Jmol script that loads the backbone (N, CA, C; Angstrom):
load data "model"
ATOM      1  N   UNK A   1     -33.530 -11.038  21.918  1.00  0.00           N
ATOM      2  CA  UNK A   1     -33.563  -9.825  21.186  1.00  0.00           C
ATOM      3  C   UNK A   1     -33.734 -10.120  19.714  1.00  0.00           C
ATOM      4  N   UNK A   2     -34.541  -9.372  19.058  1.00  0.00           N
ATOM      5  CA  UNK A   2     -34.761  -9.574  17.600  1.00  0.00           C
ATOM      6  C   UNK A   2     -33.789  -8.677  16.840  1.00  0.00           C
ATOM      7  N   UNK A   3     -33.432  -9.073  15.655  1.00  0.00           N
ATOM      8  CA  UNK A   3     -32.529  -8.269  14.858  1.00  0.00           C
ATOM      9  C   UNK A   3     -33.364  -7.106  14.260  1.00  0.00           C
ATOM     10  N   UNK A   4     -32.652  -6.026  13.962  1.00  0.00           N
ATOM     11  CA  UNK A   4     -33.399  -4.888  13.465  1.00  0.00           C
ATOM     12  C   UNK A   4     -33.879  -5.175  12.057  1.00  0.00           C
ATOM     13  N   UNK A   5     -35.052  -4.578  11.713  1.00  0.00           N
ATOM     14  CA  UNK A   5     -35.603  -4.787  10.411  1.00  0.00           C
ATOM     15  C   UNK A   5     -34.743  -4.220   9.310  1.00  0.00           C
ATOM     16  N   UNK A   6     -34.966  -4.677   8.099  1.00  0.00           N
ATOM     17  CA  UNK A   6     -34.158  -4.310   7.009  1.00  0.00           C
ATOM     18  C   UNK A   6     -34.161  -2.795   6.723  1.00  0.00           C
ATOM     19  N   UNK A   7     -35.384  -2.146   6.726  1.00  0.00           N
ATOM     20  CA  UNK A   7     -35.389  -0.643   6.518  1.00  0.00           C
ATOM     21  C   UNK A   7     -34.668   0.091   7.635  1.00  0.00           C
ATOM     22  N   UNK A   8     -34.717  -0.365   8.834  1.00  0.00           N
ATOM     23  CA  UNK A   8     -33.995   0.237   9.903  1.00  0.00           C
ATOM     24  C   UNK A   8     -32.462   0.180   9.704  1.00  0.00           C
ATOM     25  N   UNK A   9     -32.061  -0.985   9.330  1.00  0.00           N
ATOM     26  CA  UNK A   9     -30.582  -1.244   9.059  1.00  0.00           C
ATOM     27  C   UNK A   9     -30.115  -0.376   7.929  1.00  0.00           C
ATOM     28  N   UNK A  10     -30.935  -0.303   6.829  1.00  0.00           N
ATOM     29  CA  UNK A  10     -30.478   0.447   5.639  1.00  0.00           C
ATOM     30  C   UNK A  10     -30.526   1.938   6.016  1.00  0.00           C
ATOM     31  N   UNK A  11     -31.459   2.334   6.745  1.00  0.00           N
ATOM     32  CA  UNK A  11     -31.546   3.816   7.162  1.00  0.00           C
ATOM     33  C   UNK A  11     -30.415   4.179   7.997  1.00  0.00           C
ATOM     34  N   UNK A  12     -30.043   3.315   8.954  1.00  0.00           N
ATOM     35  CA  UNK A  12     -28.942   3.604   9.862  1.00  0.00           C
ATOM     36  C   UNK A  12     -27.626   3.621   9.058  1.00  0.00           C
ATOM     37  N   UNK A  13     -27.468   2.694   8.208  1.00  0.00           N
ATOM     38  CA  UNK A  13     -26.182   2.627   7.352  1.00  0.00           C
ATOM     39  C   UNK A  13     -26.132   3.873   6.423  1.00  0.00           C
ATOM     40  N   UNK A  14     -27.249   4.176   5.818  1.00  0.00           N
ATOM     41  CA  UNK A  14     -27.293   5.327   4.908  1.00  0.00           C
ATOM     42  C   UNK A  14     -26.981   6.638   5.661  1.00  0.00           C
ATOM     43  N   UNK A  15     -27.608   6.837   6.821  1.00  0.00           N
ATOM     44  CA  UNK A  15     -27.371   8.006   7.617  1.00  0.00           C
ATOM     45  C   UNK A  15     -25.904   8.100   8.057  1.00  0.00           C
ATOM     46  N   UNK A  16     -25.382   7.047   8.434  1.00  0.00           N
ATOM     47  CA  UNK A  16     -23.945   7.078   8.834  1.00  0.00           C
ATOM     48  C   UNK A  16     -23.118   7.444   7.683  1.00  0.00           C
ATOM     49  N   UNK A  17     -23.298   6.808   6.514  1.00  0.00           N
ATOM     50  CA  UNK A  17     -22.529   7.108   5.389  1.00  0.00           C
ATOM     51  C   UNK A  17     -22.707   8.610   4.919  1.00  0.00           C
ATOM     52  N   UNK A  18     -23.906   9.097   4.888  1.00  0.00           N
ATOM     53  CA  UNK A  18     -24.162  10.542   4.517  1.00  0.00           C
ATOM     54  C   UNK A  18     -23.565  11.544   5.559  1.00  0.00           C
ATOM     55  N   UNK A  19     -23.426  11.127   6.798  1.00  0.00           N
ATOM     56  CA  UNK A  19     -22.865  12.003   7.739  1.00  0.00           C
ATOM     57  C   UNK A  19     -21.318  11.995   7.707  1.00  0.00           C
ATOM     58  N   UNK A  20     -20.751  10.946   7.170  1.00  0.00           N
ATOM     59  CA  UNK A  20     -19.265  10.865   7.029  1.00  0.00           C
ATOM     60  C   UNK A  20     -18.764  11.512   5.767  1.00  0.00           C
ATOM     61  N   UNK A  21     -19.571  11.380   4.672  1.00  0.00           N
ATOM     62  CA  UNK A  21     -19.070  11.875   3.388  1.00  0.00           C
ATOM     63  C   UNK A  21     -18.631  13.404   3.424  1.00  0.00           C
ATOM     64  N   UNK A  22     -19.364  14.285   3.995  1.00  0.00           N
ATOM     65  CA  UNK A  22     -18.912  15.696   3.927  1.00  0.00           C
ATOM     66  C   UNK A  22     -17.624  15.968   4.670  1.00  0.00           C
ATOM     67  N   UNK A  23     -17.256  15.025   5.591  1.00  0.00           N
ATOM     68  CA  UNK A  23     -16.020  15.238   6.404  1.00  0.00           C
ATOM     69  C   UNK A  23     -14.787  14.577   5.758  1.00  0.00           C
ATOM     70  N   UNK A  24     -14.930  13.968   4.605  1.00  0.00           N
ATOM     71  CA  UNK A  24     -13.810  13.333   3.995  1.00  0.00           C
ATOM     72  C   UNK A  24     -12.997  14.345   3.213  1.00  0.00           C
ATOM     73  N   UNK A  25     -11.679  14.282   3.285  1.00  0.00           N
ATOM     74  CA  UNK A  25     -10.769  15.031   2.467  1.00  0.00           C
ATOM     75  C   UNK A  25     -10.343  14.185   1.338  1.00  0.00           C
ATOM     76  N   UNK A  26     -10.007  14.713   0.199  1.00  0.00           N
ATOM     77  CA  UNK A  26      -9.487  13.967  -0.884  1.00  0.00           C
ATOM     78  C   UNK A  26      -8.156  13.356  -0.502  1.00  0.00           C
ATOM     79  N   UNK A  27      -7.334  14.112   0.247  1.00  0.00           N
ATOM     80  CA  UNK A  27      -6.037  13.544   0.692  1.00  0.00           C
ATOM     81  C   UNK A  27      -6.273  12.360   1.570  1.00  0.00           C
ATOM     82  N   UNK A  28      -7.213  12.390   2.469  1.00  0.00           N
ATOM     83  CA  UNK A  28      -7.504  11.251   3.305  1.00  0.00           C
ATOM     84  C   UNK A  28      -7.988  10.038   2.505  1.00  0.00           C
ATOM     85  N   UNK A  29      -8.796  10.328   1.563  1.00  0.00           N
ATOM     86  CA  UNK A  29      -9.335   9.258   0.690  1.00  0.00           C
ATOM     87  C   UNK A  29      -8.234   8.576  -0.147  1.00  0.00           C
ATOM     88  N   UNK A  30      -7.358   9.391  -0.720  1.00  0.00           N
ATOM     89  CA  UNK A  30      -6.240   8.876  -1.474  1.00  0.00           C
ATOM     90  C   UNK A  30      -5.310   7.989  -0.568  1.00  0.00           C
ATOM     91  N   UNK A  31      -4.990   8.546   0.556  1.00  0.00           N
ATOM     92  CA  UNK A  31      -4.095   7.861   1.521  1.00  0.00           C
ATOM     93  C   UNK A  31      -4.758   6.539   1.918  1.00  0.00           C
ATOM     94  N   UNK A  32      -6.075   6.522   2.167  1.00  0.00           N
ATOM     95  CA  UNK A  32      -6.742   5.280   2.537  1.00  0.00           C
ATOM     96  C   UNK A  32      -6.721   4.278   1.470  1.00  0.00           C
ATOM     97  N   UNK A  33      -6.929   4.681   0.215  1.00  0.00           N
ATOM     98  CA  UNK A  33      -6.929   3.788  -0.938  1.00  0.00           C
ATOM     99  C   UNK A  33      -5.501   3.176  -1.078  1.00  0.00           C
ATOM    100  N   UNK A  34      -4.482   4.049  -1.013  1.00  0.00           N
ATOM    101  CA  UNK A  34      -3.093   3.564  -1.162  1.00  0.00           C
ATOM    102  C   UNK A  34      -2.713   2.626  -0.100  1.00  0.00           C
ATOM    103  N   UNK A  35      -3.118   2.865   1.165  1.00  0.00           N
ATOM    104  CA  UNK A  35      -2.797   1.949   2.262  1.00  0.00           C
ATOM    105  C   UNK A  35      -3.592   0.650   2.163  1.00  0.00           C
ATOM    106  N   UNK A  36      -4.794   0.722   1.628  1.00  0.00           N
ATOM    107  CA  UNK A  36      -5.515  -0.494   1.413  1.00  0.00           C
ATOM    108  C   UNK A  36      -4.905  -1.435   0.313  1.00  0.00           C
ATOM    109  N   UNK A  37      -4.403  -0.751  -0.700  1.00  0.00           N
ATOM    110  CA  UNK A  37      -3.699  -1.522  -1.826  1.00  0.00           C
ATOM    111  C   UNK A  37      -2.423  -2.152  -1.294  1.00  0.00           C
ATOM    112  N   UNK A  38      -1.698  -1.353  -0.522  1.00  0.00           N
ATOM    113  CA  UNK A  38      -0.382  -1.898   0.020  1.00  0.00           C
ATOM    114  C   UNK A  38      -0.745  -3.030   1.027  1.00  0.00           C
ATOM    115  N   UNK A  39      -1.705  -2.903   1.856  1.00  0.00           N
ATOM    116  CA  UNK A  39      -2.051  -3.937   2.762  1.00  0.00           C
ATOM    117  C   UNK A  39      -2.491  -5.202   2.072  1.00  0.00           C
ATOM    118  N   UNK A  40      -3.274  -5.074   1.022  1.00  0.00           N
ATOM    119  CA  UNK A  40      -3.721  -6.218   0.283  1.00  0.00           C
ATOM    120  C   UNK A  40      -2.524  -6.943  -0.469  1.00  0.00           C
ATOM    121  N   UNK A  41      -1.655  -6.182  -1.010  1.00  0.00           N
ATOM    122  CA  UNK A  41      -0.458  -6.727  -1.737  1.00  0.00           C
ATOM    123  C   UNK A  41       0.452  -7.485  -0.670  1.00  0.00           C
ATOM    124  N   UNK A  42       0.708  -6.853   0.448  1.00  0.00           N
ATOM    125  CA  UNK A  42       1.568  -7.477   1.504  1.00  0.00           C
ATOM    126  C   UNK A  42       0.851  -8.824   2.024  1.00  0.00           C
ATOM    127  N   UNK A  43      -0.437  -8.721   2.241  1.00  0.00           N
ATOM    128  CA  UNK A  43      -1.181  -9.902   2.801  1.00  0.00           C
ATOM    129  C   UNK A  43      -1.065 -11.027   1.726  1.00  0.00           C
ATOM    130  N   UNK A  44      -1.350 -10.692   0.502  1.00  0.00           N
ATOM    131  CA  UNK A  44      -1.316 -11.714  -0.538  1.00  0.00           C
ATOM    132  C   UNK A  44       0.143 -12.311  -0.676  1.00  0.00           C
ATOM    133  N   UNK A  45       1.086 -11.471  -0.639  1.00  0.00           N
ATOM    134  CA  UNK A  45       2.554 -11.941  -0.770  1.00  0.00           C
ATOM    135  C   UNK A  45       2.943 -12.824   0.435  1.00  0.00           C
ATOM    136  N   UNK A  46       2.514 -12.464   1.588  1.00  0.00           N
ATOM    137  CA  UNK A  46       2.931 -13.274   2.764  1.00  0.00           C
ATOM    138  C   UNK A  46       2.136 -14.596   2.723  1.00  0.00           C
ATOM    139  N   UNK A  47       0.881 -14.557   2.256  1.00  0.00           N
ATOM    140  CA  UNK A  47       0.160 -15.848   2.088  1.00  0.00           C
ATOM    141  C   UNK A  47       0.812 -16.785   1.107  1.00  0.00           C
ATOM    142  N   UNK A  48       1.266 -16.262  -0.012  1.00  0.00           N
ATOM    143  CA  UNK A  48       1.921 -17.063  -1.050  1.00  0.00           C
ATOM    144  C   UNK A  48       3.242 -17.558  -0.459  1.00  0.00           C
ATOM    145  N   UNK A  49       3.983 -16.755   0.156  1.00  0.00           N
ATOM    146  CA  UNK A  49       5.273 -17.137   0.768  1.00  0.00           C
ATOM    147  C   UNK A  49       5.068 -18.212   1.802  1.00  0.00           C
ATOM    148  N   UNK A  50       4.144 -18.082   2.704  1.00  0.00           N
ATOM    149  CA  UNK A  50       3.870 -19.090   3.663  1.00  0.00           C
ATOM    150  C   UNK A  50       3.397 -20.455   3.041  1.00  0.00           C
ATOM    151  N   UNK A  51       2.573 -20.335   1.980  1.00  0.00           N
ATOM    152  CA  UNK A  51       2.162 -21.594   1.300  1.00  0.00           C
ATOM    153  C   UNK A  51       3.328 -22.315   0.720  1.00  0.00           C
ATOM    154  N   UNK A  52       4.219 -21.520   0.083  1.00  0.00           N
ATOM    155  CA  UNK A  52       5.454 -22.105  -0.477  1.00  0.00           C
ATOM    156  C   UNK A  52       6.284 -22.768   0.558  1.00  0.00           C
ATOM    157  N   UNK A  53       6.490 -22.023   1.672  1.00  0.00           N
ATOM    158  CA  UNK A  53       7.389 -22.643   2.764  1.00  0.00           C
ATOM    159  C   UNK A  53       6.748 -23.919   3.319  1.00  0.00           C
ATOM    160  N   UNK A  54       5.455 -23.871   3.622  1.00  0.00           N
ATOM    161  CA  UNK A  54       4.799 -25.089   4.216  1.00  0.00           C
ATOM    162  C   UNK A  54       4.832 -26.259   3.217  1.00  0.00           C
ATOM    163  N   UNK A  55       4.684 -26.000   1.936  1.00  0.00           N
ATOM    164  CA  UNK A  55       4.701 -26.999   0.866  1.00  0.00           C
ATOM    165  C   UNK A  55       6.103 -27.642   0.873  1.00  0.00           C
ATOM    166  N   UNK A  56       7.175 -26.800   0.955  1.00  0.00           N
ATOM    167  CA  UNK A  56       8.542 -27.282   0.906  1.00  0.00           C
ATOM    168  C   UNK A  56       8.828 -28.065   2.127  1.00  0.00           C
ATOM    169  N   UNK A  57       8.305 -27.587   3.277  1.00  0.00           N
ATOM    170  CA  UNK A  57       8.587 -28.314   4.592  1.00  0.00           C
ATOM    171  C   UNK A  57       7.905 -29.641   4.602  1.00  0.00           C
ATOM    172  N   UNK A  58       6.688 -29.804   4.050  1.00  0.00           N
ATOM    173  CA  UNK A  58       5.952 -30.999   4.093  1.00  0.00           C
ATOM    174  C   UNK A  58       6.689 -32.052   3.203  1.00  0.00           C
ATOM    175  N   UNK A  59       7.357 -31.641   2.113  1.00  0.00           N
ATOM    176  CA  UNK A  59       8.087 -32.569   1.194  1.00  0.00           C
ATOM    177  C   UNK A  59       9.157 -33.168   1.960  1.00  0.00           C
ATOM    178  N   UNK A  60       9.837 -32.470   2.874  1.00  0.00           N
ATOM    179  CA  UNK A  60      11.073 -32.910   3.562  1.00  0.00           C
ATOM    180  C   UNK A  60      10.673 -33.906   4.675  1.00  0.00           C
ATOM    181  N   UNK A  61       9.468 -33.762   5.279  1.00  0.00           N
ATOM    182  CA  UNK A  61       9.090 -34.660   6.346  1.00  0.00           C
ATOM    183  C   UNK A  61       8.486 -35.854   5.868  1.00  0.00           C
TER     184      UNK A  61
END
end "model"
wireframe off; spacefill off
backbone 0.3
color backbone group
């Protein structure tokens, strides 16, 4: 199978985006942004914590 051509892909993505935009509530958008920020902060924090723990464990061994 061949991959879709670029204009088809852009048209599909644009149509999907334009069909979703009218259905968005400002409350939903704000909630999504807040949850994305919280998720990014938690993910970063856990990554730093695990890096610290593995570094400390490797020094002991």
